[in-house]
Every structure is written in structure tokens, then in C-alpha cells.
C-alpha atoms as a printed R data frame, in Angstrom:
    type eleno elety resid chain resno       x        y       z
1   ATOM     1    CA   MET     A     1   2.189 -156.138 100.834
2   ATOM     2    CA   GLN     A     2   0.690 -154.285 103.797
3   ATOM     3    CA   PRO     A     3   1.035 -150.510 104.136
4   ATOM     4    CA   THR     A     4   4.059 -149.564 106.252
5   ATOM     5    CA   HIS     A     5   1.920 -148.010 108.983
6   ATOM     6    CA   LEU     A     6   0.326 -151.375 109.670
7   ATOM     7    CA   ALA     A     7   3.426 -153.447 109.043
8   ATOM     8    CA   SER     A     8   5.390 -151.444 111.598
9   ATOM     9    CA   ALA     A     9   2.639 -152.076 114.151
10  ATOM    10    CA   GLN     A    10   3.039 -155.823 113.645
11  ATOM    11    CA   GLU     A    11   6.657 -155.568 114.742
12  ATOM    12    CA   GLN     A    12   5.533 -154.429 118.186
13  ATOM    13    CA   PRO     A    13   5.259 -157.173 120.823
14  ATOM    14    CA   ASN     A    14   1.526 -156.739 121.376
15  ATOM    15    CA   LEU     A    15   0.601 -155.732 117.836
16  ATOM    16    CA   PHE     A    16  -0.623 -152.248 118.607
17  ATOM    17    CA   ILE     A    17  -1.103 -149.906 115.656
18  ATOM    18    CA   SER     A    18   0.963 -146.737 115.770
19  ATOM    19    CA   PRO     A    19  -0.837 -144.163 113.587
20  ATOM    20    CA   GLN     A    20   1.281 -142.482 110.942
21  ATOM    21    CA   TRP     A    21  -0.238 -139.023 110.601
22  ATOM    22    CA   ALA     A    22   0.532 -135.323 110.606
23  ATOM    23    CA   ALA     A    23   0.182 -134.879 114.371
24  ATOM    24    CA   PRO     A    24   2.355 -132.169 115.939
25  ATOM    25    CA   GLU     A    25   5.156 -132.732 118.429
26  ATOM    26    CA   GLY     A    26   3.862 -133.861 121.804
27  ATOM    27    CA   VAL     A    27   0.735 -135.600 120.481
28  ATOM    28    CA   ARG     A    28   0.683 -139.373 120.859
29  ATOM    29    CA   ALA     A    29  -1.756 -141.913 119.430
30  ATOM    30    CA   LEU     A    30  -2.242 -145.665 119.485
31  ATOM    31    CA   MET     A    31  -4.852 -148.235 118.530
32  ATOM    32    CA   THR     A    32  -5.148 -151.737 119.918
33  ATOM    33    CA   THR     A    33  -5.914 -154.867 117.937
34  ATOM    34    CA   ARG     A    34  -7.574 -157.969 119.345
35  ATOM    35    CA   LEU     A    35  -4.147 -159.379 120.227
36  ATOM    36    CA   GLY     A    36  -1.980 -159.258 123.312
37  ATOM    37    CA   GLY     A    37  -4.517 -159.516 126.153
38  ATOM    38    CA   CYS     A    38  -5.780 -162.115 128.601
39  ATOM    39    CA   SER     A    39  -9.467 -162.561 127.660
40  ATOM    40    CA   ASN     A    40 -10.713 -165.914 126.375
41  ATOM    41    CA   GLY     A    41 -13.472 -167.248 124.134
42  ATOM    42    CA   PRO     A    42 -15.171 -164.802 121.753
43  ATOM    43    CA   TRP     A    43 -13.297 -161.972 123.469
44  ATOM    44    CA   ALA     A    44  -9.798 -163.370 122.917
45  ATOM    45    CA   SER     A    45  -7.649 -161.716 123.748
46  ATOM    46    CA   MET     A    46  -7.294 -157.913 124.150
47  ATOM    47    CA   ASN     A    47 -10.949 -157.084 124.775
48  ATOM    48    CA   LEU     A    48 -11.389 -153.675 126.412
49  ATOM    49    CA   GLY     A    49 -15.194 -153.550 126.563
50  ATOM    50    CA   THR     A    50 -16.912 -154.118 129.908
51  ATOM    51    CA   HIS     A    51 -20.393 -154.444 128.360
52  ATOM    52    CA   VAL     A    52 -19.967 -157.443 126.051
53  ATOM    53    CA   GLY     A    53 -20.168 -160.370 128.496
54  ATOM    54    CA   ASP     A    54 -16.453 -160.894 129.069
55  ATOM    55    CA   ASP     A    55 -15.006 -161.657 132.506
56  ATOM    56    CA   ALA     A    56 -14.684 -158.336 134.323
57  ATOM    57    CA   ALA     A    57 -11.299 -159.208 135.827
58  ATOM    58    CA   ALA     A    58  -9.875 -159.955 132.388
59  ATOM    59    CA   VAL     A    59 -11.177 -156.683 130.960
60  ATOM    60    CA   HIS     A    60  -9.708 -154.650 133.800
61  ATOM    61    CA   ALA     A    61  -6.381 -156.453 133.398
62  ATOM    62    CA   ASN     A    62  -6.414 -155.573 129.700
63  ATOM    63    CA   ARG     A    63  -7.219 -151.932 130.517
64  ATOM    64    CA   ARG     A    64  -4.341 -151.789 132.983
65  ATOM    65    CA   LYS     A    65  -2.036 -153.179 130.316
66  ATOM    66    CA   LEU     A    66  -3.220 -150.521 127.877
67  ATOM    67    CA   ALA     A    67  -2.617 -147.736 130.393
68  ATOM    68    CA   GLN     A    68   0.884 -149.023 131.075
69  ATOM    69    CA   HIS     A    69   1.678 -149.074 127.369
70  ATOM    70    CA   LEU     A    70   0.287 -145.567 126.855
71  ATOM    71    CA   GLY     A    71   1.940 -144.002 129.842
72  ATOM    72    CA   ALA     A    72  -1.338 -142.093 130.172
73  ATOM    73    CA   ARG     A    73  -4.804 -142.598 131.661
74  ATOM    74    CA   PRO     A    74  -7.254 -143.895 129.010
75  ATOM    75    CA   VAL     A    75 -10.751 -142.503 129.635
76  ATOM    76    CA   PHE     A    76 -13.620 -144.795 128.636
77  ATOM    77    CA   MET     A    77 -17.028 -143.354 127.741
78  ATOM    78    CA   ASN     A    78 -20.512 -144.859 127.657
79  ATOM    79    CA   GLN     A    79 -20.956 -144.730 123.881
80  ATOM    80    CA   VAL     A    80 -24.499 -144.555 122.495
81  ATOM    81    CA   HIS     A    81 -24.007 -143.744 118.771
82  ATOM    82    CA   GLY     A    82 -24.779 -140.089 119.421
83  ATOM    83    CA   THR     A    83 -23.016 -136.774 118.903
84  ATOM    84    CA   ALA     A    84 -22.270 -135.587 122.450
85  ATOM    85    CA   VAL     A    85 -18.676 -134.557 123.230
86  ATOM    86    CA   ALA     A    86 -17.217 -134.926 126.715
87  ATOM    87    CA   SER     A    87 -14.578 -132.487 127.923
88  ATOM    88    CA   LEU     A    88 -11.849 -134.209 129.937
89  ATOM    89    CA   GLY     A    89 -10.377 -131.638 132.272
90  ATOM    90    CA   PRO     A    90  -7.612 -131.885 134.859
91  ATOM    91    CA   GLU     A    91 -10.136 -130.939 137.545
92  ATOM    92    CA   LEU     A    92 -11.967 -134.283 137.182
93  ATOM    93    CA   ARG     A    93 -11.414 -136.749 139.988
94  ATOM    94    CA   GLU     A    94 -10.506 -140.344 139.149
95  ATOM    95    CA   GLU     A    95 -14.035 -141.600 139.853
96  ATOM    96    CA   GLN     A    96 -15.466 -138.971 137.464
97  ATOM    97    CA   LEU     A    97 -13.413 -139.978 134.445
98  ATOM    98    CA   ASP     A    98 -15.007 -143.167 133.103
99  ATOM    99    CA   GLY     A    99 -18.645 -143.693 132.159
100 ATOM   100    CA   VAL     A   100 -19.796 -140.313 130.874
101 ATOM   101    CA   THR     A   101 -22.376 -140.767 128.104
102 ATOM   102    CA   ALA     A   102 -20.810 -139.400 124.924
103 ATOM   103    CA   ASP     A   103 -19.377 -140.548 121.612
104 ATOM   104    CA   ALA     A   104 -16.476 -138.121 121.427
105 ATOM   105    CA   CYS     A   105 -14.145 -136.521 123.919
106 ATOM   106    CA   VAL     A   106 -11.661 -133.669 123.906
107 ATOM   107    CA   THR     A   107  -8.903 -132.594 126.271
108 ATOM   108    CA   VAL     A   108  -6.168 -130.033 126.778
109 ATOM   109    CA   ALA     A   109  -4.912 -131.906 129.849
110 ATOM   110    CA   ARG     A   110  -1.692 -133.861 129.621
111 ATOM   111    CA   GLY     A   111  -1.778 -137.493 130.644
112 ATOM   112    CA   LEU     A   112  -5.481 -138.096 129.879
113 ATOM   113    CA   ALA     A   113  -6.018 -140.210 126.764
114 ATOM   114    CA   CYS     A   114  -9.169 -139.540 124.743
115 ATOM   115    CA   THR     A   115 -10.354 -143.079 124.023
116 ATOM   116    CA   VAL     A   116 -13.066 -144.670 121.882
117 ATOM   117    CA   LEU     A   117 -14.051 -148.333 121.774
118 ATOM   118    CA   VAL     A   118 -14.884 -149.898 118.415
119 ATOM   119    CA   ALA     A   119 -15.597 -153.219 116.731
120 ATOM   120    CA   ASP     A   120 -16.778 -152.129 113.229
121 ATOM   121    CA   CYS     A   121 -17.527 -148.439 113.796
122 ATOM   122    CA   LEU     A   122 -14.877 -145.970 112.660
123 ATOM   123    CA   PRO     A   123 -12.504 -144.485 115.237
124 ATOM   124    CA   ILE     A   124 -11.380 -140.946 114.413
125 ATOM   125    CA   LEU     A   125  -8.443 -139.340 116.201
126 ATOM   126    CA   LEU     A   126  -8.014 -135.569 115.954
127 ATOM   127    CA   ALA     A   127  -5.457 -133.010 117.073
128 ATOM   128    CA   ARG     A   128  -5.031 -129.278 116.805
129 ATOM   129    CA   ALA     A   129  -2.069 -128.566 114.540
130 ATOM   130    CA   ASP     A   130  -0.607 -126.335 117.253
131 ATOM   131    CA   GLY     A   131  -0.485 -129.315 119.621
132 ATOM   132    CA   THR     A   132  -2.663 -127.773 122.344
133 ATOM   133    CA   ALA     A   133  -5.640 -130.175 122.283
134 ATOM   134    CA   VAL     A   134  -6.688 -133.623 121.075
135 ATOM   135    CA   ALA     A   135  -9.990 -135.412 120.532
136 ATOM   136    CA   ALA     A   136 -11.369 -138.839 119.646
137 ATOM   137    CA   ALA     A   137 -14.700 -139.747 118.039
138 ATOM   138    CA   HIS     A   138 -16.673 -142.988 117.727
139 ATOM   139    CA   ALA     A   139 -18.282 -142.837 114.282
140 ATOM   140    CA   GLY     A   140 -20.768 -145.428 113.156
141 ATOM   141    CA   TRP     A   141 -23.333 -144.449 110.558
142 ATOM   142    CA   ARG     A   142 -25.678 -142.965 113.181
143 ATOM   143    CA   GLY     A   143 -22.920 -140.825 114.628
144 ATOM   144    CA   LEU     A   144 -21.757 -139.711 111.195
145 ATOM   145    CA   ALA     A   145 -25.300 -138.779 110.161
146 ATOM   146    CA   GLY     A   146 -26.276 -137.051 113.401
147 ATOM   147    CA   VAL     A   147 -29.231 -134.695 113.250
148 ATOM   148    CA   GLY     A   148 -29.790 -132.399 110.292
149 ATOM   149    CA   GLY     A   149 -26.495 -133.465 108.751
150 ATOM   150    CA   LYS     A   150 -24.527 -132.471 111.861
151 ATOM   151    CA   GLY     A   151 -22.933 -135.521 113.373
152 ATOM   152    CA   VAL     A   152 -20.179 -136.550 115.745
153 ATOM   153    CA   VAL     A   153 -17.415 -135.421 113.370
154 ATOM   154    CA   GLU     A   154 -18.730 -131.865 113.267
155 ATOM   155    CA   ALA     A   155 -19.225 -131.880 117.035
156 ATOM   156    CA   ALA     A   156 -15.709 -133.132 117.759
157 ATOM   157    CA   VAL     A   157 -14.002 -130.668 115.422
158 ATOM   158    CA   ALA     A   158 -16.040 -127.793 116.890
159 ATOM   159    CA   ALA     A   159 -15.099 -128.822 120.437
160 ATOM   160    CA   LEU     A   160 -11.457 -129.050 119.451
161 ATOM   161    CA   SER     A   161 -11.486 -125.598 117.882
162 ATOM   162    CA   GLY     A   162 -13.374 -123.815 120.661
163 ATOM   163    CA   PRO     A   163 -16.390 -121.460 120.561
164 ATOM   164    CA   GLY     A   164 -16.336 -119.204 117.507
165 ATOM   165    CA   GLU     A   165 -12.833 -120.338 116.582
166 ATOM   166    CA   ARG     A   166 -11.496 -122.047 113.469
167 ATOM   167    CA   CYS     A   167  -8.174 -123.813 113.867
168 ATOM   168    CA   GLU     A   168  -6.130 -126.186 111.777
169 ATOM   169    CA   VAL     A   169  -6.915 -129.812 112.633
170 ATOM   170    CA   VAL     A   170  -5.252 -133.075 111.620
171 ATOM   171    CA   ALA     A   171  -7.040 -136.445 111.584
172 ATOM   172    CA   TRP     A   172  -6.389 -140.163 111.551
173 ATOM   173    CA   LEU     A   173  -8.997 -142.801 110.671
174 ATOM   174    CA   GLY     A   174  -8.616 -146.250 112.192
175 ATOM   175    CA   PRO     A   175  -9.871 -149.681 111.120
176 ATOM   176    CA   CYS     A   176 -13.607 -150.229 110.639
177 ATOM   177    CA   ILE     A   177 -15.943 -152.466 108.677
178 ATOM   178    CA   GLY     A   178 -14.910 -152.087 105.068
179 ATOM   179    CA   PRO     A   179 -16.944 -150.841 102.110
180 ATOM   180    CA   GLY     A   180 -17.193 -154.366 100.746
181 ATOM   181    CA   ARG     A   181 -18.942 -155.624 103.907
182 ATOM   182    CA   PHE     A   182 -21.019 -152.771 105.308
183 ATOM   183    CA   GLU     A   183 -24.440 -153.709 103.929
184 ATOM   184    CA   VAL     A   184 -27.307 -151.306 104.655
185 ATOM   185    CA   GLY     A   185 -30.812 -150.549 103.436
186 ATOM   186    CA   ASP     A   186 -32.436 -147.510 101.854
187 ATOM   187    CA   ASP     A   187 -33.166 -146.122 105.323
188 ATOM   188    CA   VAL     A   188 -29.466 -145.707 106.133
189 ATOM   189    CA   ARG     A   189 -28.450 -144.506 102.690
190 ATOM   190    CA   GLY     A   190 -31.226 -141.939 102.708
191 ATOM   191    CA   VAL     A   191 -29.909 -139.998 105.709
192 ATOM   192    CA   PHE     A   192 -26.729 -138.929 103.909
193 ATOM   193    CA   SER     A   193 -26.656 -136.093 101.409
194 ATOM   194    CA   ASN     A   194 -23.537 -137.522  99.731
195 ATOM   195    CA   ALA     A   195 -25.032 -140.990  99.312
196 ATOM   196    CA   ASP     A   196 -24.183 -141.207  95.602
197 ATOM   197    CA   SER     A   197 -20.451 -141.243  96.278
198 ATOM   198    CA   SER     A   198 -20.437 -143.286  99.486
199 ATOM   199    CA   PHE     A   199 -22.933 -146.074  98.730
200 ATOM   200    CA   VAL     A   200 -23.008 -148.558  95.864
201 ATOM   201    CA   PRO     A   201 -25.745 -151.124  95.099
202 ATOM   202    CA   ASN     A   202 -24.833 -154.712  95.937
203 ATOM   203    CA   GLY     A   203 -27.300 -156.354  93.563
204 ATOM   204    CA   THR     A   204 -29.715 -157.573  96.251
205 ATOM   205    CA   GLY     A   205 -31.703 -154.383  96.729
206 ATOM   206    CA   LYS     A   206 -29.351 -153.143  99.422
207 ATOM   207    CA   TRP     A   207 -26.252 -150.946  99.495
208 ATOM   208    CA   LEU     A   208 -22.617 -151.158 100.515
209 ATOM   209    CA   GLY     A   209 -21.616 -148.122 102.550
210 ATOM   210    CA   ASN     A   210 -18.151 -146.599 102.829
211 ATOM   211    CA   LEU     A   211 -17.655 -145.240 106.360
212 ATOM   212    CA   PRO     A   212 -14.095 -143.923 105.784
213 ATOM   213    CA   LEU     A   213 -15.231 -142.020 102.698
214 ATOM   214    CA   LEU     A   214 -18.207 -140.524 104.537
215 ATOM   215    CA   ALA     A   215 -15.873 -139.360 107.306
216 ATOM   216    CA   ARG     A   216 -13.269 -137.974 104.909
217 ATOM   217    CA   GLU     A   217 -15.875 -135.944 103.050
218 ATOM   218    CA   LYS     A   218 -17.207 -134.509 106.299
219 ATOM   219    CA   LEU     A   219 -13.713 -133.652 107.509
220 ATOM   220    CA   ARG     A   220 -12.846 -131.966 104.220
221 ATOM   221    CA   ASP     A   221 -16.053 -129.939 104.373
222 ATOM   222    CA   LEU     A   222 -14.851 -128.739 107.785
223 ATOM   223    CA   GLY     A   223 -11.522 -127.629 106.338
224 ATOM   224    CA   VAL     A   224  -9.452 -130.571 107.597
225 ATOM   225    CA   ILE     A   225  -6.745 -131.101 104.993
226 ATOM   226    CA   HIS     A   226  -4.417 -133.628 106.634
227 ATOM   227    CA   ILE     A   227  -6.366 -136.900 106.869
228 ATOM   228    CA   ASN     A   228  -4.388 -140.130 107.190
229 ATOM   229    CA   GLY     A   229  -5.168 -143.731 107.964
230 ATOM   230    CA   ASN     A   230  -8.058 -145.836 106.674
231 ATOM   231    CA   ASP     A   231  -8.479 -145.457 102.921
232 ATOM   232    CA   GLY     A   232 -11.163 -148.123 102.600
233 ATOM   233    CA   SER     A   233  -8.800 -150.859 101.433
234 ATOM   234    CA   SER     A   234  -9.128 -154.417 102.709
235 ATOM   235    CA   VAL     A   235  -6.230 -154.235 105.182
236 ATOM   236    CA   TRP     A   236  -8.312 -151.827 107.314
237 ATOM   237    CA   CYS     A   237 -11.476 -153.974 107.319
238 ATOM   238    CA   THR     A   238 -12.450 -155.258 110.756
239 ATOM   239    CA   PHE     A   239 -14.896 -157.771 109.268
240 ATOM   240    CA   THR     A   240 -12.435 -159.581 106.987
241 ATOM   241    CA   GLN     A   241  -9.266 -159.333 109.120
242 ATOM   242    CA   THR     A   242 -10.492 -162.038 111.495
243 ATOM   243    CA   SER     A   243  -7.236 -162.755 113.303
244 ATOM   244    CA   ARG     A   244  -6.384 -159.103 113.883
245 ATOM   245    CA   PHE     A   245  -9.615 -157.223 114.623
246 ATOM   246    CA   PHE     A   246 -12.856 -157.686 116.507
247 ATOM   247    CA   SER     A   247 -16.013 -157.244 114.412
248 ATOM   248    CA   HIS     A   248 -19.494 -156.843 115.849
249 ATOM   249    CA   ARG     A   249 -21.251 -157.980 112.665
250 ATOM   250    CA   ARG     A   250 -18.940 -160.899 111.977
251 ATOM   251    CA   ASP     A   251 -18.612 -162.202 115.530
252 ATOM   252    CA   GLY     A   252 -22.318 -161.829 116.277
253 ATOM   253    CA   VAL     A   253 -23.167 -164.221 113.458
254 ATOM   254    CA   ARG     A   254 -20.183 -166.544 113.697
255 ATOM   255    CA   LEU     A   255 -19.934 -166.878 117.465
256 ATOM   256    CA   GLY     A   256 -23.374 -165.920 118.687
257 ATOM   257    CA   SER     A   257 -21.710 -163.180 120.711
258 ATOM   258    CA   THR     A   258 -20.931 -159.537 120.141
259 ATOM   259    CA   GLY     A   259 -17.233 -160.242 120.653
260 ATOM   260    CA   GLY     A   260 -14.698 -157.781 122.006
261 ATOM   261    CA   ARG     A   261 -13.849 -154.112 121.622
262 ATOM   262    CA   MET     A   262 -10.653 -152.386 120.542
263 ATOM   263    CA   ALA     A   263  -9.529 -148.935 121.654
264 ATOM   264    CA   ALA     A   264  -8.190 -145.950 119.742
265 ATOM   265    CA   CYS     A   265  -6.423 -143.407 121.948
266 ATOM   266    CA   VAL     A   266  -4.895 -139.959 121.530
267 ATOM   267    CA   TRP     A   267  -3.234 -137.892 124.224
268 ATOM   268    CA   LEU     A   268  -0.838 -135.064 125.010
269 ATOM   269    CA   ALA     A   269   2.458 -136.437 126.253
């Protein structure tokens, strides 16, 4: 039986996931699946990525549908597996919103949805417990590792807290490639100090990495207590849940294409 937080999402007409987490009043969050859009082929059907070869008109139609469902303006970044955090302020004009190069974003402005695109990487949604700010982070292994052990998780939490401030933060982890499918080499394992707990040998000289566990350990080290969502079980795995999620690794091999992108969004209502 599926966890209730995913089962309830399946009851929605377009199969969005409604995160069940400890977010305060006034904070909203949503994650898309691959279902409910108008794209065709490898991108069927709710592809939200403009950089994967899909028809541009279909992608923009899907983005309009997402915005209508949110009741907020999703802001799409140019994600590069880094640690930069974009600040989304009310002073930004419409043409300044999309396309900033960053892998996390934060806002105190109502009606702007911090949004990350994923198709195996881990989406992390964050909110201040006092309900005054929200953030989203795109966390693949490069983003989690960062430089000198400081990655996109640390950067996003710091931006959410503010300079020299420590506030209570709540987090939700969305679907990503699961620990039974994320095969990496010694080079990837070696960049993490907690490799012993987050990587297991797969018997072929490589390792199986656990992205949700890596993120949870980083969040706990930062004092984040309330962490909900992806626990590493198979229902959250983008690679194995073929009919529900896009997967870069799976679709690249199976279809000869990178496939589509899903979006995880958090905003102040």
C-alpha cells in the first residue's frame, strides 16, 4: 500500500503530489508528476523543461497549466548543479524572473513560487517555521557535495535564515532516483564525509548512493528537525516508477532522450 501522502495525490485530477509536512499556515507546496500535460513522445506528458528537446509550445502550455493550478507565478531557474541561491523579490519585473543561473531560490514575496526542475535529482522544499519565507533547492550529488562540504542545502538554509541568523526551518524531500538505482564510482563516494552511511557496495566495484539520506543528514547537521517526504523507499524512486515520474538515467538509456522534467514548488499564499 502506498503512503497516504502519495495516495492522496493520486486522487487529484492531474496527479500532482501535495506534500504532507510541518509547514506553517500560509505556506503552500506542490510537486508535479509526468502526468496531466500535453507533451508527446519521450516527454509525455507534463514536461516542464525547455532544454530537453520538447516542443516549446507544449512546454509553455504545461507551464501555464502549472501556474493556474498553483495560483502563483512559478519561477524557473537555469540549474547547473551548483550552490548559488537566487533571491526572488517583489521588485523583479516579469522578464527578470526566469533564467537566473542558480540551483536554489528563496523568497519572502507572496505569489512567487520557488521552483526547481528535476528528473532524478532530489528536490528539497524549505520554509521558515514562522511562515515568513520559503526556499527550494535542486540537489543532485554535485549540489549536495558543493565545495569543502558546503553544498546547496547549506546555502539554501543560510539564505532562508538571513545573515547571522538561526531560525527554525522545516523541510520536505520529493521523489528522486532511489538508493537501489543510483550507481556511482569511487570518485563520487569520495567527496562525502558521511560516505559509510550513505553508500553501499553493489558487488561490481561501484556503489549505490542514497540521496535522501545524504540530504537528511545535512539538514539535521544544520538543526532542521522536521524533515518529511522521501524516506528512500521504492515509491519515491523516479527510476523505477516509470509511469509516474521522469528519470534522466532511465529515459536516456531506454528512449535515447533525456526525457522530461518535473517541478517542485513552494510559495507564500
